Residue frames as qw, qx, qy, qz and C-alpha x, y, z in Angstrom:
[[0.370, -0.058, -0.877, -0.303, 85.11, 89.15, -36.64],
 [0.604, -0.399, 0.024, -0.690, 81.70, 88.71, -35.08],
 [0.085, -0.245, 0.906, -0.336, 81.76, 86.44, -32.09],
 [0.498, -0.245, -0.735, -0.390, 79.27, 83.57, -32.16],
 [0.408, -0.310, 0.425, -0.746, 76.68, 83.72, -29.39],
 [0.271, 0.042, 0.933, -0.231, 74.75, 80.97, -27.67],
 [0.563, 0.487, 0.371, -0.555, 71.63, 82.06, -29.62],
 [0.436, 0.564, -0.493, -0.499, 73.27, 81.48, -33.02],
 [0.976, 0.062, 0.055, -0.203, 72.63, 77.99, -34.57],
 [0.309, -0.566, 0.749, 0.153, 75.39, 75.41, -34.34],
 [0.812, 0.409, -0.176, -0.377, 75.79, 73.17, -37.29],
 [0.990, 0.079, -0.043, 0.108, 77.64, 70.13, -38.61],
 [0.477, 0.637, -0.363, 0.485, 81.00, 71.98, -38.74],
 [0.322, -0.632, 0.439, -0.551, 80.82, 72.76, -35.01],
 [0.930, -0.219, 0.196, -0.222, 79.92, 69.14, -34.21],
 [0.891, 0.332, -0.155, 0.268, 82.84, 67.85, -36.28],
 [0.216, 0.692, -0.425, 0.542, 85.25, 70.32, -34.65],
 [0.574, -0.540, 0.397, -0.471, 84.17, 69.22, -31.10],
 [0.973, -0.055, 0.200, -0.102, 84.36, 65.52, -32.01],
 [0.166, -0.663, 0.634, 0.362, 87.63, 66.02, -33.92],
 [0.591, 0.200, 0.759, 0.188, 86.29, 64.13, -36.89],
 [0.070, 0.040, 0.533, 0.842, 85.56, 64.97, -40.61],
 [0.475, 0.163, 0.091, -0.860, 82.22, 66.58, -41.55],
 [0.606, 0.105, -0.657, -0.436, 81.46, 63.47, -43.64],
 [0.307, -0.066, -0.903, 0.294, 81.61, 61.31, -40.48],
 [0.213, 0.207, 0.483, -0.824, 79.07, 63.55, -38.74],
 [0.543, 0.212, -0.298, -0.756, 76.84, 63.39, -41.78],
 [0.488, 0.030, -0.865, -0.117, 76.95, 59.54, -41.65],
 [0.094, -0.170, -0.803, 0.563, 75.81, 59.57, -38.00],
 [0.340, 0.252, 0.201, -0.884, 73.02, 62.10, -38.62],
 [0.678, 0.248, -0.338, -0.604, 71.63, 59.95, -41.49],
 [0.792, -0.233, 0.510, -0.243, 72.33, 56.68, -39.77],
 [0.777, 0.531, -0.328, -0.085, 74.64, 55.40, -42.45],
 [0.930, -0.274, 0.022, 0.245, 77.34, 52.76, -41.83],
 [0.640, 0.538, -0.151, 0.527, 81.10, 53.38, -41.66],
 [0.146, -0.712, 0.332, -0.601, 81.45, 54.98, -38.22],
 [0.415, 0.062, -0.835, 0.356, 82.87, 53.08, -35.22],
 [0.459, -0.667, -0.581, -0.085, 80.49, 52.65, -32.25],
 [0.495, -0.451, -0.268, 0.692, 82.84, 54.72, -30.05],
 [0.143, -0.042, 0.207, 0.967, 82.90, 57.64, -32.45],
 [0.258, -0.474, -0.614, -0.576, 79.22, 57.42, -33.18],
 [0.484, -0.651, -0.536, 0.233, 78.41, 57.53, -29.44],
 [0.382, -0.335, -0.086, 0.857, 80.70, 60.60, -29.08],
 [0.011, -0.164, -0.405, -0.899, 79.03, 62.43, -31.97],
 [0.365, -0.574, -0.651, -0.337, 75.52, 61.65, -30.78],
 [0.459, -0.575, -0.452, 0.505, 76.36, 63.00, -27.34],
 [0.221, -0.202, 0.090, 0.950, 77.52, 66.29, -28.92],
 [0.168, -0.354, -0.594, -0.703, 74.41, 66.45, -31.10],
 [0.437, -0.657, -0.614, -0.017, 72.24, 66.06, -28.01],
 [0.427, -0.474, -0.248, 0.729, 74.31, 68.62, -26.03],
 [0.090, -0.137, 0.236, 0.958, 73.95, 71.21, -28.78],
 [0.459, 0.517, 0.564, -0.451, 70.29, 70.32, -29.46],
 [0.004, 0.334, -0.571, -0.750, 71.18, 70.19, -33.14],
 [0.624, 0.475, 0.539, -0.307, 68.20, 69.90, -35.59],
 [0.349, -0.073, 0.622, 0.698, 69.17, 69.25, -39.17],
 [0.406, 0.478, 0.036, -0.778, 67.34, 71.33, -41.77],
 [0.481, 0.135, 0.849, 0.172, 65.82, 68.36, -43.51],
 [0.462, 0.743, 0.458, -0.158, 63.26, 70.36, -45.53],
 [0.111, 0.865, -0.304, -0.383, 65.91, 72.67, -46.95],
 [0.286, -0.346, 0.840, 0.305, 67.88, 69.62, -48.04],
 [0.524, 0.417, 0.742, -0.013, 64.82, 68.15, -49.70],
 [0.383, 0.877, 0.153, -0.248, 64.23, 71.29, -51.69],
 [0.029, -0.777, 0.524, 0.346, 67.91, 71.53, -52.65],
 [0.472, -0.177, 0.839, 0.206, 68.19, 67.91, -53.73],
 [0.482, 0.333, -0.309, -0.749, 65.36, 68.20, -56.29],
 [0.120, 0.024, -0.987, -0.107, 64.74, 64.48, -55.87],
 [0.633, -0.208, -0.153, -0.730, 61.01, 63.71, -56.14],
 [0.194, -0.109, 0.911, -0.348, 59.92, 61.34, -53.36],
 [0.536, -0.046, -0.549, -0.640, 57.23, 59.07, -54.89],
 [0.356, 0.000, 0.803, -0.478, 54.54, 57.49, -52.67],
 [0.337, -0.079, -0.770, -0.537, 52.04, 54.97, -54.04],
 [0.540, -0.027, 0.497, -0.678, 48.50, 54.38, -52.78],
 [0.248, -0.014, -0.917, -0.313, 46.95, 50.96, -53.44],
 [0.375, 0.137, 0.532, -0.747, 43.22, 51.16, -52.72],
 [0.356, 0.438, 0.821, 0.082, 39.94, 49.63, -54.00],
 [0.036, 0.186, 0.378, 0.906, 38.42, 51.63, -56.80],
 [0.339, 0.203, 0.419, -0.817, 35.25, 53.52, -56.01],
 [0.056, -0.250, -0.882, -0.396, 32.08, 51.73, -57.23],
 [0.369, -0.069, 0.112, -0.920, 28.86, 53.68, -57.32],
 [0.703, -0.118, -0.533, -0.456, 27.01, 50.42, -57.87],
 [0.715, -0.263, -0.617, 0.198, 28.17, 48.93, -54.52],
 [0.489, -0.761, -0.245, 0.349, 29.84, 51.50, -52.21],
 [0.387, 0.791, -0.093, 0.464, 31.53, 54.89, -52.47],
 [0.700, -0.682, -0.056, 0.205, 33.29, 54.41, -49.13],
 [0.735, -0.127, 0.130, 0.654, 36.76, 54.88, -50.69],
 [0.225, 0.789, 0.163, 0.548, 36.04, 58.42, -51.88],
 [0.468, -0.878, -0.011, -0.104, 36.75, 59.46, -48.25],
 [0.767, -0.408, 0.247, 0.429, 40.22, 57.99, -47.78],
 [0.596, 0.388, 0.303, 0.634, 41.13, 59.32, -51.21],
 [0.049, -0.916, -0.153, -0.368, 39.96, 62.82, -50.13],
 [0.632, -0.751, 0.141, 0.131, 42.26, 62.52, -47.09],
 [0.774, -0.060, 0.314, 0.547, 45.18, 61.42, -49.23],
 [0.376, 0.679, 0.262, 0.573, 44.68, 64.39, -51.61],
 [0.307, -0.938, -0.031, -0.160, 44.60, 66.76, -48.67],
 [0.741, -0.527, 0.242, 0.338, 47.90, 65.36, -47.36],
 [0.685, 0.243, 0.339, 0.598, 49.54, 65.53, -50.79],
 [0.136, 0.876, 0.201, 0.416, 48.49, 69.19, -51.16],
 [0.479, -0.872, 0.102, 0.016, 50.23, 69.99, -47.87],
 [0.657, -0.512, 0.438, 0.339, 53.57, 68.28, -48.63],
 [0.769, 0.524, 0.266, 0.251, 53.95, 68.53, -52.43],
 [0.131, 0.970, -0.167, 0.117, 56.00, 71.68, -51.99],
 [0.465, -0.662, 0.586, 0.046, 58.70, 69.52, -50.40],
 [0.316, 0.459, -0.750, -0.356, 59.08, 67.37, -53.53],
 [0.361, 0.025, 0.901, -0.239, 56.58, 64.67, -52.62],
 [0.507, 0.128, -0.456, -0.720, 54.31, 63.04, -55.30],
 [0.552, 0.023, 0.747, -0.370, 51.51, 60.59, -54.61],
 [0.338, 0.183, -0.712, -0.588, 50.70, 58.11, -57.38],
 [0.677, -0.012, 0.450, -0.582, 47.27, 56.44, -56.98],
 [0.258, 0.126, -0.906, -0.311, 46.63, 52.81, -57.98],
 [0.630, -0.045, 0.317, -0.707, 43.22, 51.19, -57.83],
 [0.098, 0.068, -0.976, -0.183, 42.08, 47.60, -57.89],
 [0.642, -0.267, -0.409, -0.590, 38.64, 45.83, -58.14],
 [0.384, -0.384, 0.651, -0.530, 37.66, 44.78, -54.65],
 [0.872, 0.060, 0.327, -0.360, 35.86, 41.74, -56.12],
 [0.862, 0.482, -0.146, 0.059, 38.71, 40.57, -58.35],
 [0.714, -0.573, 0.273, 0.294, 41.97, 39.21, -56.91],
 [0.720, 0.285, 0.321, 0.546, 43.56, 39.22, -60.34],
 [0.130, 0.901, 0.129, 0.393, 43.00, 42.95, -60.47],
 [0.533, -0.831, 0.154, 0.021, 44.90, 43.33, -57.19],
 [0.810, -0.179, 0.352, 0.434, 47.79, 41.29, -58.39],
 [0.550, 0.593, 0.282, 0.516, 48.03, 43.26, -61.63],
 [0.080, -0.956, -0.029, -0.282, 47.96, 46.58, -59.83],
 [0.663, -0.699, 0.228, 0.142, 50.61, 45.55, -57.21],
 [0.788, 0.086, 0.345, 0.503, 52.95, 44.35, -59.94],
 [0.331, 0.780, 0.196, 0.494, 52.59, 47.69, -61.69],
 [0.380, -0.920, 0.062, -0.070, 53.46, 49.50, -58.49],
 [0.744, -0.477, 0.345, 0.316, 56.71, 47.61, -58.15],
 [0.705, 0.401, 0.333, 0.481, 57.68, 48.25, -61.76],
 [0.155, 0.859, 0.088, 0.481, 57.74, 51.97, -61.17],
 [0.305, 0.291, -0.502, 0.755, 59.94, 54.13, -58.84],
 [0.560, -0.676, -0.293, -0.378, 58.35, 54.13, -55.37],
 [0.195, 0.440, -0.600, 0.639, 59.70, 55.17, -51.97],
 [0.197, 0.039, 0.771, -0.604, 56.75, 54.24, -49.77],
 [0.308, -0.236, -0.766, -0.513, 53.31, 52.62, -50.08],
 [0.440, -0.023, 0.461, -0.770, 49.92, 53.21, -48.51],
 [0.299, -0.008, -0.897, -0.327, 47.96, 49.91, -48.79],
 [0.713, -0.105, 0.251, -0.646, 44.39, 48.90, -48.06],
 [0.037, -0.264, 0.955, 0.132, 45.14, 45.11, -47.91],
 [0.830, 0.136, 0.146, -0.520, 42.73, 42.69, -49.49],
 [0.916, 0.288, -0.272, -0.058, 43.13, 39.08, -50.55],
 [0.598, -0.732, 0.324, 0.039, 45.41, 37.92, -47.82],
 [0.854, -0.029, 0.351, 0.382, 47.65, 35.55, -49.84],
 [0.522, 0.664, 0.205, 0.494, 48.18, 38.14, -52.57],
 [0.193, -0.949, 0.072, -0.239, 48.75, 40.91, -50.04],
 [0.740, -0.559, 0.317, 0.197, 51.31, 38.92, -48.14],
 [0.782, 0.238, 0.304, 0.489, 53.16, 38.21, -51.43],
 [0.257, 0.860, 0.107, 0.427, 53.11, 41.95, -52.29],
 [0.356, -0.904, 0.191, -0.138, 54.44, 43.15, -48.92],
 [0.852, -0.287, 0.291, 0.327, 57.08, 40.47, -49.00],
 [0.608, 0.509, 0.225, 0.566, 58.32, 42.05, -52.27],
 [0.053, -0.936, 0.004, -0.348, 58.20, 45.45, -50.60],
 [0.673, -0.693, 0.242, 0.089, 60.40, 44.23, -47.76],
 [0.836, 0.030, 0.287, 0.467, 62.93, 42.77, -50.16],
 [0.413, 0.634, 0.176, 0.630, 63.14, 46.16, -51.82],
 [0.362, -0.292, -0.433, 0.772, 63.21, 47.96, -48.47],
 [0.166, -0.405, -0.316, -0.842, 60.05, 49.91, -49.34],
 [0.085, 0.130, 0.702, -0.695, 58.14, 50.98, -46.22],
 [0.309, -0.365, -0.644, -0.597, 54.38, 50.42, -46.29],
 [0.232, -0.010, 0.537, -0.811, 51.46, 51.51, -44.15],
 [0.096, -0.399, -0.895, -0.172, 48.11, 49.66, -43.74],
 [0.293, -0.020, 0.213, -0.932, 44.89, 51.62, -43.55],
 [0.696, -0.083, -0.140, -0.699, 41.30, 50.47, -42.74],
 [0.973, -0.198, 0.046, -0.109, 42.42, 46.86, -42.08],
 [0.117, -0.701, 0.699, 0.083, 45.66, 45.07, -41.40],
 [0.805, 0.182, -0.545, -0.146, 46.93, 41.56, -42.05],
 [0.811, -0.555, 0.154, -0.104, 47.29, 39.18, -39.07],
 [0.828, -0.337, 0.284, 0.347, 50.90, 38.37, -38.17],
 [0.618, 0.501, 0.202, 0.571, 52.31, 40.76, -40.80],
 [0.382, -0.527, -0.131, 0.748, 54.57, 43.67, -39.81],
 [0.326, 0.776, 0.305, 0.446, 54.20, 47.12, -41.35],
 [0.252, 0.325, -0.218, 0.885, 55.60, 50.56, -40.72],
 [0.247, 0.063, 0.441, -0.861, 52.22, 51.45, -39.19],
 [0.052, -0.458, -0.855, -0.236, 48.57, 50.42, -39.14],
 [0.156, 0.076, 0.158, -0.972, 46.00, 53.22, -39.25],
 [0.468, -0.208, -0.626, -0.588, 42.37, 52.18, -38.86],
 [0.687, -0.471, 0.036, -0.552, 39.74, 50.69, -36.59],
 [0.213, -0.237, 0.911, -0.264, 40.23, 48.15, -33.83],
 [0.477, -0.013, -0.665, -0.574, 38.13, 45.69, -35.80],
 [0.380, -0.246, -0.868, 0.204, 37.32, 43.42, -32.86],
 [0.076, -0.312, -0.507, 0.799, 36.29, 46.31, -30.68],
 [0.348, 0.101, -0.221, -0.905, 34.02, 47.82, -33.32],
 [0.534, -0.169, -0.749, -0.353, 32.13, 44.55, -33.48],
 [0.329, -0.288, -0.741, 0.509, 32.03, 44.46, -29.72],
 [0.114, 0.185, 0.181, -0.959, 30.53, 47.95, -29.79],
 [0.484, -0.065, -0.508, -0.709, 27.80, 46.78, -32.17],
 [0.477, -0.245, -0.837, 0.108, 26.99, 44.00, -29.64],
 [0.133, -0.274, -0.523, 0.797, 26.56, 46.62, -26.94],
 [0.310, 0.085, -0.143, -0.936, 24.16, 48.66, -29.08],
 [0.541, -0.131, -0.725, -0.406, 22.13, 45.55, -29.82],
 [0.378, -0.246, -0.787, 0.421, 22.04, 44.68, -26.13],
 [0.035, 0.239, 0.341, -0.909, 20.66, 48.17, -25.20],
 [0.357, 0.205, -0.197, -0.890, 18.08, 48.31, -27.99],
 [0.649, -0.012, -0.608, -0.458, 16.51, 44.90, -28.26],
 [0.835, -0.420, 0.083, -0.347, 14.89, 42.35, -25.92],
 [0.339, -0.643, 0.687, -0.011, 17.49, 40.15, -24.18],
 [0.658, 0.018, 0.751, 0.045, 16.41, 36.96, -25.99],
 [0.582, 0.725, 0.023, -0.367, 16.03, 38.54, -29.43],
 [0.847, 0.087, 0.370, 0.373, 17.81, 36.76, -32.26],
 [0.004, -0.812, 0.290, 0.506, 20.64, 38.52, -34.08],
 [0.837, 0.447, 0.251, 0.192, 21.52, 38.05, -37.73],
 [0.295, -0.679, 0.374, 0.559, 25.09, 38.77, -38.73],
 [0.742, 0.634, 0.217, 0.003, 25.56, 39.50, -42.42],
 [0.399, -0.503, 0.474, 0.602, 28.93, 39.29, -44.16],
 [0.658, 0.702, 0.248, -0.113, 28.37, 40.56, -47.75],
 [0.089, -0.753, 0.545, 0.358, 31.50, 40.00, -49.86],
 [0.811, 0.434, -0.355, -0.170, 32.72, 38.01, -52.86],
 [0.635, 0.323, -0.605, 0.355, 35.85, 36.98, -50.98],
 [0.599, -0.730, -0.029, -0.327, 34.76, 36.59, -47.37],
 [0.900, -0.292, -0.066, 0.316, 37.63, 34.37, -46.26],
 [0.581, 0.265, -0.006, 0.770, 40.16, 36.95, -47.59],
 [0.127, -0.663, -0.042, -0.736, 38.27, 39.84, -46.08],
 [0.523, -0.189, -0.723, 0.410, 39.34, 38.95, -42.53],
 [0.020, -0.123, 0.282, -0.951, 38.25, 42.34, -41.26],
 [0.621, -0.263, -0.311, -0.670, 34.63, 41.28, -41.62],
 [0.772, -0.178, -0.608, 0.052, 35.25, 38.12, -39.60],
 [0.389, 0.005, -0.536, 0.749, 37.02, 39.99, -36.81],
 [0.335, -0.225, 0.052, -0.914, 34.01, 42.32, -36.42],
 [0.773, -0.244, -0.420, -0.408, 31.85, 39.27, -36.12],
 [0.640, -0.020, -0.626, 0.445, 34.24, 37.84, -33.53],
 [0.055, 0.153, -0.369, 0.915, 33.91, 41.03, -31.52],
 [0.576, -0.253, -0.118, -0.768, 30.11, 40.87, -31.50],
 [0.827, -0.151, -0.535, -0.086, 30.07, 37.25, -30.48],
 [0.459, 0.063, -0.600, 0.653, 32.51, 38.04, -27.63],
 [0.269, -0.272, 0.213, -0.899, 30.13, 40.64, -26.23],
 [0.774, -0.178, -0.083, -0.602, 27.35, 38.06, -26.01],
 [0.471, 0.284, -0.831, 0.086, 29.55, 35.08, -24.97],
 [0.021, -0.006, -0.824, 0.566, 28.09, 34.90, -21.44],
 [0.536, 0.198, 0.255, -0.780, 24.47, 35.27, -22.50],
 [0.517, 0.208, 0.829, 0.050, 22.05, 33.02, -24.26],
 [0.389, 0.655, -0.044, -0.647, 21.46, 35.50, -27.04],
 [0.778, 0.264, 0.542, 0.175, 20.84, 33.50, -30.28],
 [0.079, 0.743, -0.369, -0.553, 23.18, 34.59, -33.03],
 [0.809, 0.324, 0.462, 0.167, 23.10, 33.28, -36.62],
 [0.176, -0.572, 0.421, 0.682, 25.41, 34.16, -39.47],
 [0.727, 0.585, 0.359, 0.008, 24.74, 34.50, -43.22],
 [0.350, -0.420, 0.468, 0.694, 27.57, 34.83, -45.72],
 [0.598, 0.721, 0.301, -0.180, 26.37, 36.49, -48.94],
 [0.593, -0.266, 0.474, 0.594, 28.93, 36.00, -51.67],
 [0.301, 0.480, 0.517, 0.642, 27.13, 37.88, -54.51],
 [0.198, -0.359, -0.331, 0.850, 26.95, 41.57, -53.84],
 [0.139, -0.255, -0.454, -0.842, 24.26, 42.71, -56.36],
 [0.423, -0.136, 0.323, -0.836, 20.95, 43.79, -54.91],
 [0.817, -0.008, -0.309, -0.488, 18.93, 40.84, -56.26],
 [0.673, 0.102, -0.694, 0.235, 21.34, 38.24, -54.76],
 [0.030, 0.183, -0.591, 0.785, 21.37, 40.02, -51.41],
 [0.609, -0.101, 0.102, -0.780, 17.52, 40.14, -51.30],
 [0.812, 0.049, -0.528, -0.243, 17.34, 36.44, -52.25],
 [0.507, 0.123, -0.719, 0.459, 19.62, 35.46, -49.38],
 [0.170, -0.142, 0.470, -0.854, 17.86, 37.70, -46.91],
 [0.727, -0.095, -0.183, -0.655, 14.45, 36.19, -47.83],
 [0.769, 0.009, -0.638, 0.038, 15.84, 32.72, -47.05],
 [0.278, 0.143, -0.646, 0.696, 17.24, 33.90, -43.73],
 [0.357, -0.104, 0.285, -0.883, 14.03, 35.55, -42.58],
 [0.801, -0.066, -0.375, -0.462, 11.91, 32.56, -43.68],
 [0.708, 0.022, -0.657, 0.258, 14.13, 30.28, -41.63],
 [0.368, -0.264, -0.548, 0.704, 14.42, 32.66, -38.69],
 [0.075, -0.728, -0.421, -0.536, 11.32, 34.85, -38.53],
 [0.522, -0.798, -0.268, 0.140, 12.17, 35.94, -34.94],
 [0.577, 0.127, -0.025, 0.806, 15.26, 37.95, -35.99],
 [0.145, -0.926, -0.333, 0.104, 15.11, 41.41, -34.27],
 [0.187, -0.872, 0.267, 0.366, 18.57, 42.77, -34.99],
 [0.853, 0.443, 0.115, 0.249, 20.70, 42.73, -38.12],
 [0.358, -0.785, 0.296, 0.410, 24.41, 43.50, -38.03],
 [0.757, 0.633, 0.019, 0.161, 26.07, 44.14, -41.43],
 [0.717, -0.480, 0.121, 0.491, 29.86, 43.95, -41.12],
 [0.428, -0.055, 0.300, 0.851, 30.64, 46.38, -43.86],
 [0.119, 0.292, 0.010, -0.949, 29.27, 49.35, -45.85],
 [0.220, -0.149, -0.775, -0.573, 26.73, 47.35, -47.83],
 [0.062, 0.349, 0.768, -0.534, 24.11, 47.94, -45.11],
 [0.349, 0.331, -0.055, -0.875, 22.15, 50.21, -47.50],
 [0.438, 0.074, -0.752, -0.487, 21.31, 47.25, -49.66],
 [0.213, -0.243, -0.909, 0.264, 19.89, 45.45, -46.61],
 [0.139, 0.377, 0.415, -0.816, 17.83, 48.50, -45.66],
 [0.408, 0.191, -0.422, -0.787, 16.28, 48.59, -49.16],
 [0.392, -0.111, -0.898, -0.168, 15.15, 44.99, -48.70],
 [0.140, -0.345, -0.774, 0.512, 13.69, 45.62, -45.25],
 [0.224, 0.275, 0.050, -0.934, 11.90, 48.67, -46.49],
 [0.484, 0.105, -0.583, -0.644, 10.12, 46.61, -49.16],
 [0.598, -0.100, -0.783, -0.138, 9.51, 43.42, -47.24],
 [0.487, -0.426, -0.664, 0.374, 9.27, 44.26, -43.53],
 [0.025, 0.580, 0.037, 0.813, 7.98, 47.91, -43.33],
 [0.550, -0.661, -0.056, -0.508, 6.19, 47.35, -40.06],
 [0.881, -0.161, -0.376, 0.238, 8.67, 45.03, -38.35],
 [0.353, -0.904, 0.227, -0.086, 10.42, 46.28, -35.23],
 [0.928, 0.079, 0.034, 0.362, 13.91, 45.38, -36.33],
 [0.293, -0.863, 0.232, 0.339, 17.28, 47.02, -35.44],
 [0.817, 0.484, 0.072, 0.305, 19.71, 47.56, -38.33],
 [0.374, -0.828, 0.282, 0.308, 23.41, 48.38, -37.77],
 [0.844, 0.413, 0.111, 0.323, 26.14, 48.72, -40.36],
 [0.577, -0.416, 0.128, 0.691, 29.30, 50.52, -41.24],
 [0.437, 0.002, 0.347, 0.830, 30.61, 53.57, -42.94],
 [0.114, 0.685, 0.229, -0.683, 29.67, 57.14, -43.79],
 [0.275, 0.141, 0.676, 0.669, 28.69, 56.70, -47.48],
 [0.248, -0.026, -0.131, -0.959, 26.21, 58.92, -49.23],
 [0.586, -0.231, -0.613, -0.478, 23.55, 56.25, -49.53],
 [0.499, -0.276, -0.735, 0.367, 24.05, 54.95, -46.01],
 [0.066, -0.171, -0.329, 0.926, 23.64, 58.51, -44.59],
 [0.387, -0.081, -0.334, -0.856, 20.59, 59.09, -46.73],
 [0.644, -0.260, -0.669, -0.265, 18.92, 55.94, -45.53],
 [0.385, -0.219, -0.634, 0.633, 19.97, 56.62, -41.96],
 [0.103, 0.069, 0.114, -0.986, 18.27, 60.04, -42.22],
 [0.549, -0.130, -0.454, -0.690, 15.13, 58.40, -43.60],
 [0.645, -0.331, 0.464, -0.510, 15.03, 55.99, -40.59],
 [0.923, 0.212, -0.253, -0.198, 15.83, 52.82, -42.57],
 [0.691, 0.181, -0.528, 0.460, 19.16, 52.36, -40.78],
 [0.589, -0.765, -0.257, 0.022, 19.46, 52.73, -37.01],
 [0.467, -0.786, 0.284, 0.288, 23.19, 53.09, -36.43],
 [0.742, 0.589, -0.224, 0.228, 26.31, 53.47, -38.58],
 [0.719, -0.573, 0.160, 0.359, 29.66, 52.62, -37.02],
 [0.542, 0.806, -0.070, 0.228, 32.33, 54.84, -38.55],
 [0.738, -0.463, 0.062, 0.487, 36.10, 55.28, -38.05],
 [0.023, -0.887, 0.142, 0.438, 37.03, 58.54, -39.81],
 [0.839, 0.260, 0.344, 0.333, 38.10, 57.17, -43.21],
 [0.358, 0.891, -0.036, 0.276, 39.15, 60.57, -44.54],
 [0.358, -0.831, 0.412, -0.109, 41.54, 60.91, -41.55],
 [0.874, -0.152, 0.428, 0.173, 42.91, 57.43, -42.22],
 [0.723, 0.563, 0.169, 0.364, 44.01, 58.43, -45.71],
 [0.088, 0.931, -0.182, 0.303, 45.49, 61.71, -44.51],
 [0.586, -0.681, 0.436, -0.060, 47.40, 60.12, -41.64],
 [0.928, 0.074, 0.304, 0.200, 48.66, 57.31, -43.85],
 [0.591, 0.683, -0.003, 0.429, 50.40, 59.65, -46.22],
 [0.148, -0.883, 0.284, -0.344, 51.70, 61.90, -43.41],
 [0.829, -0.451, 0.328, 0.042, 53.14, 58.85, -41.62],
 [0.842, 0.303, 0.188, 0.405, 55.14, 57.90, -44.70],
 [0.247, 0.853, -0.059, 0.455, 56.25, 61.57, -45.01],
 [0.475, -0.811, 0.276, -0.202, 57.35, 61.73, -41.39],
 [0.895, -0.239, 0.333, 0.176, 59.30, 58.48, -41.75],
 [0.772, 0.374, 0.249, 0.449, 60.97, 59.13, -45.08],
 [0.262, 0.772, 0.017, 0.579, 61.49, 62.97, -44.95],
 [0.370, -0.807, 0.170, -0.428, 61.42, 63.95, -41.33],
 [0.569, 0.258, -0.729, 0.280, 63.18, 60.80, -40.11],
 [0.364, -0.358, 0.496, -0.703, 61.09, 60.71, -36.92],
 [0.051, 0.074, 0.985, -0.145, 59.65, 57.67, -35.17],
 [0.514, -0.161, -0.315, -0.782, 56.04, 56.88, -36.02],
 [0.644, -0.163, 0.527, -0.531, 53.34, 55.11, -34.02],
 [0.078, -0.109, 0.967, 0.217, 53.23, 51.40, -34.79],
 [0.053, -0.491, -0.858, -0.141, 49.46, 51.33, -34.36],
 [0.143, 0.060, 0.159, -0.975, 46.99, 54.19, -34.55],
 [0.043, 0.459, 0.887, 0.002, 43.46, 53.04, -33.82],
 [0.136, -0.324, -0.235, -0.906, 40.79, 55.47, -35.02],
 [0.358, 0.009, 0.544, -0.759, 37.85, 56.39, -32.75],
 [0.000, -0.334, -0.922, -0.196, 34.78, 54.19, -32.97],
 [0.239, 0.094, 0.067, -0.964, 32.03, 56.72, -33.85],
 [0.188, 0.447, 0.871, -0.073, 28.36, 55.85, -33.56],
 [0.114, 0.038, -0.272, -0.955, 26.41, 57.86, -36.16],
 [0.197, 0.488, 0.807, -0.268, 22.65, 58.37, -35.88],
 [0.189, 0.718, 0.531, 0.408, 19.93, 60.28, -37.67],
 [0.269, -0.935, -0.212, 0.095, 20.29, 63.04, -35.09],
 [0.423, -0.778, 0.246, 0.394, 24.04, 63.57, -35.22],
 [0.753, 0.216, 0.419, 0.460, 25.22, 62.72, -38.78],
 [0.315, 0.898, 0.161, 0.261, 25.07, 66.33, -39.87],
 [0.284, -0.912, 0.295, -0.023, 27.88, 67.17, -37.53],
 [0.810, -0.193, 0.455, 0.316, 30.15, 64.34, -38.78],
 [0.216, -0.362, 0.546, 0.723, 32.45, 64.53, -41.80],
 [0.633, 0.544, 0.140, -0.532, 30.66, 65.15, -45.08],
 [0.743, 0.111, 0.588, 0.302, 30.98, 62.66, -48.02]]
């Protein structure tokens, strides 16, 4: 009989022999299931550590033939308003392609960002179907809180991307530090405009109160200027079509003709640039907004937008799925918060950033 050497792998049987317990008891400890006394569990864990035992989780996944189903709950892509969500979706698809061989399936669900009833309908549908983990872009705070409460009751782990929900726990948050990104916008304005120049903050959204991520960006900008006398005004635009945006902008510039910097707290900065191109072609005005969408990049390249603040949305989608995979399949700890870099995109460097 061939003698086992130190180089040969040691498995569950050897751990059970050393601990003088049944193999089923070792299996319970490895998979963190109940039914093992604290003393025995401690003994088995010490032997596992001593032997540096690594369970072949992937082989077990393949052998089980159980399909692990992940759901993504994201806003639907709208060419009329913003194509931002095409990038997280691309990241999600890339992740699924890498892990589908291990029996992982990603089911996409999309809601209308301007319709809370659409969000409720979609989240109810998610919970009617088999689901092991959820990637969520939270919108509509009250409805999102109700949804994740149902997830917790069912022991379904969920990951937030792009924005989180204040005072709500999750397996992980992957996205921007919203406050810091607004603070960064304040710094750009400080560098590029006269010290007493008026700043216009634009929140363009049907549901501004529920889109807290817009307000936290505004808070960050105001924090940057808190010790200065920089005049800052805010305009909430609740109709997102071009005509409504232009109407509200005309009112703002009539009331405050001395505005020299405009900060748009989301990806609808292109709509603002179209207005400025038509109505203020010669005005020395700084325009800053968010997100690497096709139209935003085009207008940045044409000089109608000065800066875009971006936080790698494709990577957010990819990391979100891989975090659920690591937690559910690999059984490894995951980062509670993963802040994405705050990237400043300009006409000169956008060609070297991710492509939409």
